[in-house]
BADOTI-179087 format. One line per 10 residues: number of its first residue (from 0); for each residue y, x, z of N, C-alpha, C. Coordinates in Angstrom, 3 decimals. Atoms other than C-alpha are relative to their C-alpha. Layout:
BEGIN
NUM	Y/X/Z/Y/X/Z/Y/X/Z | ...
This chain:
BEGIN
0	-1.230/0.284/-0.708/12.399/24.927/-88.558/0.911/1.222/-0.079 | -0.943/-1.108/0.070/15.492/27.073/-89.057/0.731/0.143/1.326 | -0.715/-0.191/-1.254/17.497/28.587/-86.251/1.246/-0.873/0.091 | -1.144/0.910/-0.053/20.458/26.427/-87.250/-0.417/-1.356/0.568 | 0.438/1.309/-0.477/18.403/23.311/-86.549/-0.434/0.027/1.456 | 0.416/-0.081/-1.397/17.267/24.583/-83.154/1.174/0.193/0.944 | -1.156/-0.232/-0.852/20.751/25.373/-81.882/0.084/1.403/0.558 | -0.011/-1.365/-0.524/19.872/28.981/-81.098/1.135/0.840/-0.567 | -1.026/-0.829/0.633/22.476/30.336/-83.497/1.288/0.037/0.826 | -1.211/0.004/-0.826/25.241/29.344/-81.069/-0.076/1.033/1.130
10	0.176/-0.984/-1.069/23.784/31.863/-78.577/0.066/1.448/-0.487 | -0.081/-1.367/0.513/24.028/34.897/-80.885/1.239/0.667/0.585 | -1.075/-0.741/-0.652/26.148/37.500/-79.103/0.097/-0.255/1.496 | -0.012/0.337/-1.421/25.481/35.947/-75.684/-1.166/0.646/0.727 | 1.118/-0.421/-0.836/23.375/37.233/-72.821/-0.886/-1.215/0.219 | 0.938/1.111/-0.098/20.244/35.084/-72.725/-1.181/0.347/0.898 | 1.250/-0.096/-0.744/17.114/34.472/-70.678/-1.069/-0.657/-0.856 | 1.150/0.554/0.710/13.830/33.999/-72.540/-1.136/-0.128/1.000 | 1.080/0.248/-0.947/11.193/32.407/-70.335/-1.308/-0.157/-0.750 | 1.336/0.100/0.587/7.459/32.583/-71.053/-0.921/-0.726/0.971
20	0.975/0.668/-0.862/4.382/30.813/-69.695/-0.605/0.970/1.003 | 0.569/-1.016/-0.887/3.196/34.059/-68.124/1.018/0.547/0.970 | -0.877/-0.582/-1.012/4.798/36.337/-65.559/1.203/0.757/-0.563 | -1.044/-0.814/0.615/7.174/37.985/-68.054/1.200/-0.834/-0.415 | -1.236/0.575/0.519/10.807/37.110/-68.718/0.758/1.109/-0.711 | -0.807/-0.939/0.768/13.216/38.746/-71.117/1.463/-0.398/0.165 | -1.437/0.218/-0.103/16.957/39.111/-70.564/0.689/0.997/-0.914 | -0.730/-0.915/0.862/19.437/40.613/-72.987/0.987/-0.758/-0.866 | -0.957/0.592/0.920/22.052/40.005/-75.628/-0.712/-0.378/-1.286 | 0.649/0.480/1.219/20.730/37.870/-78.477/0.788/0.488/-1.210
30	-0.674/-0.566/1.172/21.527/39.695/-81.725/-0.443/-0.619/-1.310 | 0.501/0.502/1.277/19.305/38.179/-84.377/-1.145/-0.970/0.247 | 1.066/0.990/-0.043/17.028/35.202/-84.940/-0.749/0.083/-1.318 | 0.858/-0.048/1.179/14.115/35.559/-87.355/-0.996/-1.154/0.090 | 0.980/1.091/-0.013/11.450/33.060/-88.328/-1.138/0.260/0.980 | 1.119/-0.308/-0.894/8.910/34.904/-86.171/0.426/0.541/1.362 | -0.403/-0.484/-1.313/11.043/36.024/-83.224/1.492/0.209/0.154 | -1.385/-0.210/-0.399/14.262/37.037/-81.544/0.218/1.475/0.333 | -0.383/-1.368/-0.330/15.976/40.438/-81.341/1.005/-0.032/1.146 | -0.909/-0.153/-1.123/17.588/41.309/-78.015/0.454/1.445/0.084
40	-0.523/-1.340/-0.250/19.810/44.309/-77.300/0.370/0.116/1.469 | -0.298/-0.261/-1.416/20.513/45.938/-73.934/-0.845/-0.934/0.863 | 0.933/0.984/-0.541/17.431/44.087/-72.760/-0.734/0.496/1.244 | 0.805/-0.237/-1.197/15.434/43.862/-69.559/-1.281/-0.809/-0.147 | 1.309/0.659/-0.019/11.719/43.085/-69.667/-0.456/0.000/1.450 | 0.355/0.123/-1.412/10.674/41.799/-66.254/-1.359/-0.669/0.126 | 1.333/0.530/-0.276/7.038/41.314/-65.234/-0.054/-0.357/1.476 | 0.013/0.511/-1.377/6.847/39.181/-62.084/-1.056/0.668/0.860 | 1.081/-0.607/-0.788/3.617/40.903/-61.026/0.371/1.386/0.510 | -0.411/-1.337/-0.412/5.530/44.178/-60.557/1.053/-0.018/1.105
50	-0.999/0.073/-1.063/7.762/42.977/-57.720/-0.233/-1.186/0.898 | 0.153/1.071/-0.985/8.275/40.550/-54.887/0.951/-1.168/-0.232 | -0.968/1.049/0.284/11.045/38.435/-56.418/-0.567/-0.937/-1.068 | 0.452/0.972/1.002/10.239/35.228/-58.304/0.786/0.188/-1.291 | -0.718/-0.065/1.280/11.231/34.900/-61.947/1.388/-0.614/0.147 | -1.289/0.674/-0.159/13.995/32.460/-61.010/0.941/0.820/0.879 | -0.813/-0.855/-0.870/15.220/34.712/-58.205/0.546/1.200/-0.746 | -0.429/-1.160/0.785/15.374/37.644/-60.605/1.103/-0.381/-0.987 | -1.021/0.473/0.944/17.368/35.626/-63.155/1.322/-0.248/0.737 | -1.222/0.233/-0.780/19.853/34.545/-60.468/0.645/1.323/0.396
60	-0.515/-1.330/-0.325/20.199/38.176/-59.395/0.683/0.633/-1.214 | -0.595/-0.538/1.230/20.882/39.166/-63.010/1.342/-0.673/-0.292 | -1.282/0.685/0.213/23.613/36.537/-63.203/1.062/0.558/0.938 | -0.961/-0.512/-0.983/25.268/37.827/-60.031/0.382/1.457/-0.255 | -0.212/-1.451/0.061/24.873/41.579/-60.688/0.028/0.572/-1.412 | 0.090/-0.475/1.373/24.413/41.827/-64.457/-1.424/0.388/-0.364 | 1.333/-0.355/0.498/21.387/42.589/-66.598/-0.193/1.508/0.126 | 0.355/-1.416/-0.125/19.714/45.904/-65.767/-0.916/0.349/-1.172 | 0.784/-0.221/1.222/18.610/46.921/-69.236/-0.944/1.190/0.162 | 0.975/-1.083/0.061/15.489/49.024/-69.684/-0.492/0.224/-1.433
70	0.273/-0.166/1.427/15.336/48.711/-73.490/1.317/-0.156/-0.765 | -1.204/0.159/0.838/18.087/49.252/-76.070/-0.132/-1.222/-0.906 | 0.227/1.093/0.955/16.521/46.754/-78.481/-1.471/-0.387/0.071 | 1.379/0.476/0.001/13.395/44.594/-78.352/-0.115/-1.223/-0.907 | 0.335/1.171/0.808/11.741/42.012/-80.556/-0.979/-0.840/0.807 | 0.857/0.913/-0.758/10.241/38.988/-78.790/-0.547/-1.041/-0.968 | 0.626/0.954/0.914/7.759/36.911/-80.773/0.277/-1.425/0.462 | -0.443/1.360/-0.308/8.859/33.284/-80.929/-1.104/-0.842/0.651 | 1.065/0.852/-0.546/5.428/31.860/-80.057/-0.232/0.194/1.493 | 0.175/-0.171/-1.452/5.550/33.284/-76.519/1.180/-0.562/0.802
80	-1.201/0.478/-0.682/9.004/31.847/-75.722/-0.110/-1.500/0.281 | -0.005/1.421/-0.382/8.997/28.571/-73.769/1.407/-0.572/-0.005 | -1.377/0.477/-0.034/12.737/28.346/-73.321/0.959/1.166/-0.167 | -1.068/-0.981/0.170/15.953/30.161/-74.137/1.274/-0.638/0.530 | -1.265/0.516/-0.511/19.166/29.723/-72.207/0.998/1.133/0.144 | -1.041/-0.989/-0.235/22.467/31.497/-71.874/-0.022/0.371/1.478 | -0.058/-0.433/-1.393/22.641/33.581/-68.716/1.177/-0.671/0.706 | -1.177/0.670/-0.571/26.064/31.987/-68.167/-0.333/-1.417/0.473 | 0.378/1.355/-0.388/24.301/28.595/-67.841/-0.894/-0.058/1.227 | 0.843/-0.043/-1.184/22.142/29.739/-64.925/0.825/-0.410/1.210
90	-0.677/0.480/-1.198/23.101/27.930/-61.714/-0.481/0.808/1.193 | 0.313/-0.789/-1.193/23.234/30.169/-58.656/0.565/-0.721/1.205 | -0.455/0.700/-1.225/23.386/28.437/-55.272/0.525/0.971/1.010
């Protein structure tokens, strides 16, 4: 499957949220899509086990306050990603 067929290419240059099955989420600007993963810049790797806020709560906070990057550039392997969405599409109540 190519990134054009998945629709991910429309998110290049956007701030995104990559959700995983585990406690980790990735937030950052999507820069590149490869067959085996995604490159994010100005990224934040968040492990739910290291805080008291839920993954969803943390994403909503990032939408309100901006992404607090802790990595300039990271590569996230595609097989660990359950979903990818634009941070702008996150609904904050």
